[in-house]
VEXDRENSE-935659 format. One line per field, with one value per residue (C-alpha): z negated, x negated, y negated. Coordinates in steps of 0.02 Angstrom, whole numbers, plus 32768, in hexadecimal, padded with zeros to 4 digits. Layout:
! residues N
z = c(Z,...)
x = c(X,...)
y = c(Y,...)
! end
This chain:
! residues 404
z = c(B522,B5BD,B5AC,B582,B5A8,B662,B697,B6F0,B656,B5E4,B662,B66B,B5B1,B5A3,B623,B5D2,B527,B56C,B5AE,B659,B6C9,B74C,B6C6,B68F,B5F3,B5CD,B5B3,B507,B4F0,B446,B3E7,B39B,B34E,B330,B3C4,B3B5,B39C,B446,B4A7,B508,B4D8,B549,B4DC,B55F,B61A,B672,B714,B722,B714,B663,B61D,B55F,B4C9,B410,B374,B2D9,B22A,B21A,B2B3,B32B,B3DA,B458,B518,B59E,B656,B6BC,B754,B7CC,B865,B82F,B7DE,B73B,B6E8,B63D,B607,B54F,B4FE,B469,B47F,B420,B421,B4C9,B521,B53B,B4DA,B51F,B49A,B43E,B4A4,B555,B562,B549,B5D7,B64A,B6B6,B765,B7F5,B852,B7BA,B78F,B7AA,B732,B69A,B632,B62F,B589,B52C,B5AC,B5DA,B682,B69F,B5FC,B5F7,B53F,B49F,B402,B34A,B2D9,B22C,B1D1,B231,B2A9,B369,B3DB,B495,B50F,B5AE,B631,B692,B739,B79D,B824,B7DB,B846,B809,B751,B72E,B6EB,B626,B62B,B5DF,B524,B48B,B431,B383,B356,B2A3,B29D,B1FE,B25F,B314,B33C,B388,B2F2,B35C,B40C,B42F,B4DF,B54C,B5BB,B65E,B5F3,B5AE,B637,B6DB,B784,B7AF,B6FA,B6B4,B5FD,B5E3,B530,B482,B3D4,B326,B297,B205,B19E,B220,B245,B2F7,B394,B424,B4D2,B579,B61D,B6A6,B734,B7B9,B738,B69C,B5F0,B536,B4E9,B42E,B3D9,B329,B2FA,B26C,B2DD,B381,B3C3,B449,B4AC,B544,B52E,B595,B62E,B6C8,B65F,B6B0,B618,B63B,B6FD,B775,B78B,B849,B83F,B80D,B87E,B82A,B879,B86D,B8B0,B8EF,B962,B942,B902,B97E,B9B9,BA6A,BA88,BA4C,B99F,B914,B85D,B81F,B76B,B6F7,B62F,B606,B57F,B4D4,B425,B37F,B2EF,B257,B1EE,B279,B283,B339,B3DA,B466,B521,B5D0,B683,B6E0,B773,B706,B6A7,B614,B566,B50E,B45F,B401,B34F,B32C,B2C7,B36B,B3B3,B326,B2EB,B34C,B2D8,B240,B2A2,B300,B36E,B3E0,B3B7,B43A,B3E3,B42A,B4E3,B55C,B57A,B4BE,B4A7,B53D,B4EA,B449,B4B0,B497,B50D,B4B0,B53C,B5DB,B5EE,B6A4,B6E4,B657,B62B,B57A,B4E2,B427,B389,B315,B269,B230,B271,B2A9,B35B,B3FB,B476,B537,B5C4,B65E,B6FD,B779,B731,B6D5,B629,B57A,B536,B490,B453,B3A0,B371,B2D5,B340,B3A5,B457,B44E,B4EE,B519,B503,B554,B4E0,B564,B628,B672,B71B,B6CF,B685,B72D,B6FE,B645,B617,B565,B4B9,B412,B36F,B302,B246,B23A,B2AB,B34D,B3EB,B46A,B521,B5B8,B666,B6DF,B77F,B7D3,B853,B88F,B88C,B923,B909,B94E,B9A2,BA0B,BA1F,B962,B90B,B8B7,B816,B7ED,B768,B6D3,B62F,B580,B528,B47A,B448,B396,B392,B322,B2D9,B349,B3E7,B3F1,B3F6,B4B3,B4C6,B551,B555,B5F5,B66B,B678,B723,B75A,B749)
x = c(DFFB,DFD7,DF83,DFF6,DF77,DF9F,DFEE,E073,E0A6,E0A0,E116,E18A,E19C,E1B8,E24F,E28E,E28F,E2E9,E371,E367,E30E,E383,E3F5,E41A,E48A,E532,E5D0,E612,E6D0,E6EA,E782,E7F0,E868,E867,E896,E938,E930,E924,E8F0,E84C,E7CE,E73E,E69E,E622,E605,E562,E50D,E4D9,E526,E538,E55E,E538,E565,E558,E57A,E50B,E542,E516,E57E,E4EB,E522,E4A8,E4CA,E463,E456,E41D,E3AC,E434,E447,E3D0,E32B,E374,E30C,E34E,E375,E39F,E3E7,E430,E4C4,E493,E4CC,E523,E48D,E438,E393,E31E,E30F,E29C,E235,E208,E178,E1EF,E25E,E1CF,E1CF,E204,E212,E187,E117,E130,E079,E047,E0AE,E0B5,E165,E15B,E165,E1CC,E286,E295,E349,E3AB,E457,E48C,E477,E4C1,E4AD,E48D,E4E2,E448,E45C,E3D0,E3E1,E3B9,E39D,E3B1,E34B,E360,E2DC,E33C,E347,E3CE,E403,E381,E2D8,E2A3,E207,E17B,E16B,E1F8,E297,E29D,E307,E2C3,E2EA,E2DB,E2DC,E359,E309,E265,E2AA,E216,E213,E208,E1F8,E201,E244,E20A,E25C,E1F5,E235,E281,E300,E308,E2DC,E2E9,E397,E3C7,E412,E421,E4BA,E4FD,E4CF,E51F,E4D2,E505,E53D,E4A6,E42E,E3E0,E41A,E442,E4B3,E499,E4FA,E4AA,E516,E496,E49C,E4A1,E4F9,E4CC,E4CC,E426,E412,E387,E340,E315,E296,E225,E24E,E270,E302,E358,E3C4,E466,E4FE,E491,E4FB,E58F,E630,E666,E5D8,E5E5,E658,E6FE,E70D,E7C9,E7C2,E7A9,E787,E7F1,E812,E8AA,E8EB,E85A,E7C3,E729,E6A2,E5F9,E5D6,E590,E633,E5F9,E677,E656,E5F5,E5BC,E5B4,E5C8,E5CB,E642,E618,E660,E637,E6BD,E69C,E664,E5EE,E638,E67B,E632,E6A5,E672,E6AD,E67A,E6B4,E6D5,E746,E7EC,E7C6,E786,E71E,E6E2,E668,E63A,E596,E55D,E554,E4E1,E469,E43A,E38B,E359,E349,E2F5,E252,E2AA,E338,E3C8,E43C,E4C1,E47B,E46C,E4D7,E545,E569,E582,E5FA,E66D,E67E,E6AE,E75F,E7D5,E81E,E88E,E896,E857,E849,E7AC,E760,E6B8,E6A4,E6E1,E6DF,E731,E758,E714,E7A9,E83F,E7EA,E83D,E7E5,E7DA,E7C0,E78F,E7F3,E7A1,E824,E8B0,E84D,E880,E84F,E8B0,E8C3,E8BF,E8FF,E883,E8E2,E96E,E938,E96E,E9A1,E9B2,E953,E9A8,E978,E934,E917,E91E,E8D5,E88E,E800,E7BA,E762,E714,E71D,E67A,E638,E681,E63C,E694,E66E,E666,E71E,E75C,E76A,E73C,E6CE,E6C9,E65B,E69F,E610,E67A,E628,E6AE,E673,E5C0,E548,E55A,E608,E60C,E56E,E597,E5A1,E523,E493,E4B6,E561,E5BC,E60C,E656,E667,E712,E754,E7FC,E848,E8AF,E942,E997,EA2C,E9C2,E9B1,EA70,EA7A,EA8A,EA33,E9E8,EA16,E98F,E98B,E95F,E8A6,E845)
y = c(3080,3018,2F6A,2EDA,2E55,2E3B,2D9A,2DFF,2E5E,2DC2,2D66,2DFB,2E0C,2D4F,2D58,2DF5,2DAF,2D18,2D88,2D3C,2DB6,2E00,2E46,2D98,2D66,2DBD,2D58,2D74,2D3B,2CEB,2D2B,2CAA,2D30,2DE5,2E54,2EAD,2F6A,2FC3,2F24,2F18,2E93,2E68,2E68,2E42,2E3F,2E81,2E63,2F17,2FC4,2FF2,309F,30BB,304E,3063,3006,3014,3019,2F62,2F39,2F20,2F4E,2F9B,2FCF,3020,300B,30AB,309C,30E2,3073,2FE8,2FDD,2F8F,2F08,2F34,2FEC,2FD8,2F3C,2EED,2E7F,2DE9,2D2A,2D47,2D92,2E40,2E46,2ECA,2F52,2F7E,2F0C,2ED4,2F58,2FE2,2F98,2F73,3019,3003,3078,3010,3018,30D1,30FA,3069,3085,312A,317F,31BB,3114,30B0,30B8,310D,3122,311B,3162,315C,30FE,313E,3106,319A,31B7,3171,30CD,30D8,30CD,315F,3145,31D4,31C1,3251,31F3,3213,3172,3179,321C,326E,32B2,32B8,324E,32B8,329F,322C,328D,325B,3232,319E,3166,30AA,3076,2FDB,2FA2,2F7C,2F7E,2FFB,30A6,3120,31C9,320F,32BC,32E8,336F,33E0,3439,34C0,3447,33C2,3419,33CD,33AF,338E,32E8,32E3,327B,325A,328A,32A8,32BC,332B,32D8,330F,32C6,336E,339A,3342,3383,3355,3371,3385,3346,3374,33F5,3487,344F,347E,344E,3424,3440,33DD,33FC,3348,3375,33E0,339B,3446,3455,34DB,34DD,353E,356F,3546,3566,35A6,3581,3513,349C,349E,3435,347D,34AC,34A0,33EA,3355,32AB,3221,316F,310E,31B3,31DD,324F,31F0,3223,31E4,31BE,326B,32B9,32F0,32D2,32B5,334A,331A,33B8,33B5,3301,32B9,32FA,32EC,3331,334F,32DA,336D,33A3,3455,3448,340D,33D1,33B5,33B4,3391,32F0,3362,33CF,33CA,3436,3407,348D,34A5,3512,351B,34CF,355B,35C3,3544,352F,35E2,35D8,3553,35C5,365E,366E,36E7,36C2,373B,3787,3725,3682,36BC,365B,36EF,3703,364B,3640,36C2,3654,35B3,357F,3525,348F,344B,33F0,333C,332A,32DE,327E,3224,31E8,323C,3205,3247,31B0,31B2,3153,31BA,3260,324F,3269,31E3,3208,319B,31BC,316D,31A8,3139,30B3,30ED,3124,31B8,3203,32B9,32EC,337B,33A4,33EC,347D,3472,33C1,335A,32BF,3214,316A,30EC,3069,3060,2FC8,2FA4,2F47,2FF8,3022,30C7,30BD,3114,311D,30FA,30BF,309F,3007,300F,2FCE,304E,2FE1,3040,3003,3040,3015,300B,304E,3041,30D6,30E0,302D,305F,306E,312C,3129,3078,3062,2FAC,2F8F,2F1D,2F77,2F19,2F37,2EC7,2F28,2F09,2F3D,2F42,2F5C,2FA1,2FC1,305B,3069,30FE,30EB,30E2,319D,31C3,31C0,3108,30AC,2FFD,2FB8,2F73,2EB2,2E6D,2E80,2DEF)
! end
């Protein structure tokens, strides 16, 4: 580990722990009465672009801020007492683009994309280590487990170039109910599914370049009726992004943002290599591709989650500021709209609280400097909660109140 004795690092740590450096506090809105089912409630506002959110078994909320269009002062934080507190400490959050030659990439957050609480109650942090979605920082891609009893890193699983090559962007992760396996989407230039054996730390990149993990050329992501494009004409090109796991751990679901189709595959087809020293033909990308099933069409979507409470899949729909629902128990069922609201500017990532409350971040990708050159580097974003009800998936739509 690098020295922590310099005055600069000490000052940085003090400022970060006070929750005031650049990232600043969040504004948490006190609740005076329970929110009605299907109604949005603002949980927090941030001064920077947020993506991931997760809620631990004890109700602790964690978020992350990727280094996309700014050199974020805080990468991973706990939402606590109305402020974001760098997590697990200031030193892990101390890496900067300007200091990349001073601090080691393996034990600092480089460009965190996702935070997920595992079934055993610990926190896992997925760091693709790809600032600005450009070059992968050497020795940076990793999956880190933090013991929430001690708030200390418990283990780090590093990914080499075979798993996280240049052009990759490890995006989101789900954990098997038995805590043995992690499944990760790669939304980079060549999409893939990464499967990780958590006990050994071994991982394998699967369905690399398969049509089911790639952007759909027939789809153009739009916003307000217009194609969403960068100044150079490029559109939204994200590959496999949203990921969900059935409550029994038997089925994995995923889709590309630049896509419309939701795919699934039995997890048993993805994990056979864990019990064999040889890689059987059954685990070749070509063979796996033949086992992938088409579940239905979601349209361009970002976050996916299957509720532990009701077994339904919730889908974020950035094009129309909405959250939609799919009943997985009825094969071929159509999406219904849970809520459509102008305040959901690019609904991004879901989390589910112990009581079944859903949390969703709004990352405002369409407002970012990627697509609007005059946009501020630090883009304010929000965290929302919503309490679904059994009647919300019957095709009813919660109307959008005036934007504020």
